[in-house]
C-alpha positions as CSV (number, residue, x, y, z in Angstrom):
1,M,-84.0,-250.0,-42.6
2,N,-80.4,-251.2,-42.9
3,E,-78.7,-249.6,-45.9
4,T,-75.3,-250.6,-47.0
5,M,-73.1,-247.9,-48.5
6,P,-71.7,-248.5,-51.9
7,P,-67.9,-248.9,-51.9
8,R,-65.9,-245.7,-52.1
9,P,-63.6,-245.4,-55.2
10,A,-60.6,-246.1,-53.0
11,E,-62.0,-249.5,-52.1
12,T,-62.6,-250.6,-55.8
13,N,-60.0,-248.8,-57.8
14,P,-56.3,-248.8,-56.7
15,K,-55.7,-245.5,-58.5
16,F,-57.9,-243.8,-55.8
17,S,-56.4,-245.5,-52.8
18,Y,-54.6,-243.3,-50.3
19,D,-51.5,-245.5,-50.0
20,E,-48.1,-244.4,-51.5
21,T,-49.0,-245.4,-55.1
22,G,-52.5,-243.8,-54.9
23,A,-51.2,-240.7,-53.3
24,R,-48.5,-240.3,-56.0
25,Y,-51.1,-240.8,-58.7
26,Y,-53.4,-238.3,-57.0
27,R,-50.6,-235.7,-56.7
28,E,-49.6,-236.0,-60.4
29,S,-53.2,-235.6,-61.5
30,E,-53.4,-232.4,-59.4
31,E,-50.8,-230.7,-61.6
32,K,-53.3,-230.7,-64.5
33,S,-56.7,-230.5,-62.8
34,I,-56.0,-227.5,-60.4
35,Q,-56.2,-225.0,-63.2
36,Y,-59.7,-226.1,-64.5
37,G,-63.4,-226.3,-63.5
38,S,-64.4,-226.6,-59.9
39,R,-60.8,-226.7,-58.6
40,K,-60.0,-223.3,-60.2
41,H,-63.3,-222.0,-58.8
42,Y,-62.6,-223.2,-55.2
43,C,-59.1,-221.7,-55.4
44,G,-60.6,-218.3,-56.2
45,I,-62.9,-218.6,-53.2
46,L,-60.1,-219.5,-50.9
47,K,-57.9,-216.7,-52.3
48,D,-60.7,-214.1,-51.6
49,L,-61.6,-215.5,-48.2
50,S,-58.1,-215.6,-46.9
51,A,-57.3,-212.2,-48.3
52,S,-60.3,-210.6,-46.7
53,F,-58.8,-210.5,-43.3
54,E,-56.9,-207.3,-42.3
55,R,-54.2,-209.2,-40.6
56,R,-52.2,-212.5,-41.2
57,I,-54.3,-215.5,-40.3
58,S,-54.2,-219.1,-39.0
59,V,-55.8,-221.7,-41.3
60,L,-56.9,-225.3,-40.9
61,D,-57.3,-227.4,-44.0
62,V,-59.3,-230.5,-43.1
63,G,-58.5,-233.3,-45.5
64,C,-55.6,-231.5,-47.1
65,G,-54.5,-234.5,-49.2
66,T,-51.6,-233.5,-51.3
67,G,-51.8,-229.8,-50.5
68,R,-53.6,-228.9,-53.8
69,Y,-55.1,-225.7,-52.4
70,F,-52.1,-224.4,-50.4
71,H,-51.0,-222.0,-53.2
72,C,-54.5,-220.4,-53.3
73,L,-54.2,-219.0,-49.7
74,Q,-53.2,-215.4,-49.1
75,N,-52.3,-213.5,-45.9
76,V,-51.6,-216.7,-44.0
77,E,-49.2,-216.8,-41.1
78,R,-49.8,-220.4,-40.1
79,L,-51.5,-223.4,-41.9
80,L,-52.3,-226.8,-40.4
81,G,-53.1,-229.4,-43.0
82,L,-54.8,-232.5,-41.6
83,D,-55.3,-235.8,-43.4
84,I,-55.8,-239.4,-42.4
85,S,-53.3,-240.6,-44.9
86,Q,-49.6,-240.2,-44.2
87,S,-48.9,-241.0,-47.9
88,M,-51.0,-238.1,-49.0
89,L,-49.2,-235.9,-46.5
90,D,-45.9,-237.1,-47.9
91,Q,-47.0,-235.7,-51.3
92,A,-48.1,-232.4,-49.6
93,M,-44.5,-231.8,-48.7
94,N,-44.1,-231.0,-52.4
95,P,-47.5,-229.4,-53.1
96,V,-49.0,-228.1,-56.4
97,K,-47.5,-224.7,-57.5
98,K,-45.1,-224.8,-54.6
99,D,-43.3,-221.7,-55.9
100,E,-46.6,-219.7,-55.5
101,I,-47.1,-220.5,-51.8
102,R,-46.6,-217.5,-49.5
103,I,-47.4,-219.0,-46.0
104,G,-45.3,-218.3,-42.9
105,E,-45.4,-221.8,-41.5
106,I,-47.0,-225.0,-42.8
107,S,-47.6,-228.0,-40.5
108,L,-48.9,-231.3,-41.6
109,S,-50.6,-233.8,-39.3
110,C,-51.8,-237.3,-39.9
111,A,-55.0,-237.2,-37.9
112,D,-58.7,-237.8,-38.0
113,I,-60.7,-234.5,-37.5
114,F,-63.2,-236.5,-35.4
115,E,-60.6,-237.6,-32.9
116,V,-57.8,-234.9,-33.0
117,S,-57.7,-232.5,-30.1
118,L,-57.1,-228.9,-31.3
119,P,-57.3,-225.7,-29.1
120,P,-60.7,-223.9,-29.4
121,G,-60.7,-220.6,-31.2
122,S,-57.4,-221.2,-32.9
123,Y,-58.3,-220.7,-36.6
124,D,-59.4,-217.7,-38.6
125,L,-60.3,-219.8,-41.6
126,I,-61.2,-223.5,-41.8
127,F,-61.8,-225.2,-45.1
128,S,-62.5,-228.7,-46.4
129,I,-63.0,-229.4,-50.1
130,G,-64.0,-232.7,-51.5
131,V,-63.8,-234.6,-48.3
132,L,-67.0,-234.3,-46.2
133,G,-69.8,-236.6,-47.3
134,E,-67.4,-238.6,-49.5
135,D,-64.4,-239.7,-47.4
136,A,-65.7,-238.5,-44.0
137,P,-69.2,-238.1,-42.7
138,F,-70.6,-234.6,-42.1
139,N,-72.8,-234.4,-39.0
140,L,-73.8,-232.1,-36.2
141,Q,-70.8,-233.2,-34.1
142,L,-68.3,-232.2,-36.7
143,C,-70.1,-229.0,-37.5
144,N,-70.0,-228.0,-33.8
145,K,-66.3,-229.0,-33.5
146,L,-65.3,-226.9,-36.5
147,H,-67.3,-223.9,-35.2
148,S,-65.6,-224.2,-31.8
149,L,-62.2,-224.1,-33.6
150,L,-62.9,-220.8,-35.3
151,T,-61.8,-217.4,-33.8
152,R,-64.4,-214.8,-33.3
153,G,-65.2,-213.5,-36.8
154,G,-63.6,-216.6,-38.3
155,R,-64.8,-218.2,-41.5
156,L,-65.7,-221.7,-42.5
157,F,-65.8,-223.0,-46.1
158,I,-66.7,-226.6,-46.8
159,T,-68.0,-228.6,-49.7
160,I,-70.4,-231.4,-48.7
161,A,-71.4,-234.3,-51.0
162,D,-74.5,-236.3,-50.5
163,I,-73.0,-239.6,-51.6
164,H,-76.4,-241.4,-51.2
165,S,-78.1,-239.2,-53.8
166,R,-75.2,-239.6,-56.1
167,F,-75.6,-243.4,-56.1
168,Q,-79.3,-243.2,-56.2
169,R,-79.0,-241.3,-59.5
170,L,-76.7,-243.8,-60.9
171,Q,-79.0,-246.7,-60.0
172,S,-82.0,-245.0,-61.6
173,V,-80.2,-244.6,-65.0
């Protein structure tokens, strides 16, 4: 069976593209949305997870976008934010709630998690929120790669959307 995927929002609505204009729009909307609903909930989870280590940690944010969750992290010595859009990373240079960020070193890299080479066992915490299953596929290969990047006792927090079921629900309405 040959299924065609419905277009992603970025392909049909310029507001959601990840070029310079779309990234700026996305960053501006984060100022308002970070304090509500699921974004606030995820921030609390990241705060608790990162604070649970008894030492300063190294963190990988897969699909960091505009850096909307940087301020949620605690106890972080080093953060690597990966994203495939340089325009989103440009916005991450001035992330939401910048004055609340207490991270030793933040590095941003325009890279694809499927192709980037990172040293195994380098990250105490890896997270990806709102990316996998929507803007990037989640499969066994990626799961194994993320696991290999964790330190012993490291933690992984990801959200995964089943985009197929979302569009099936819309079609049945």
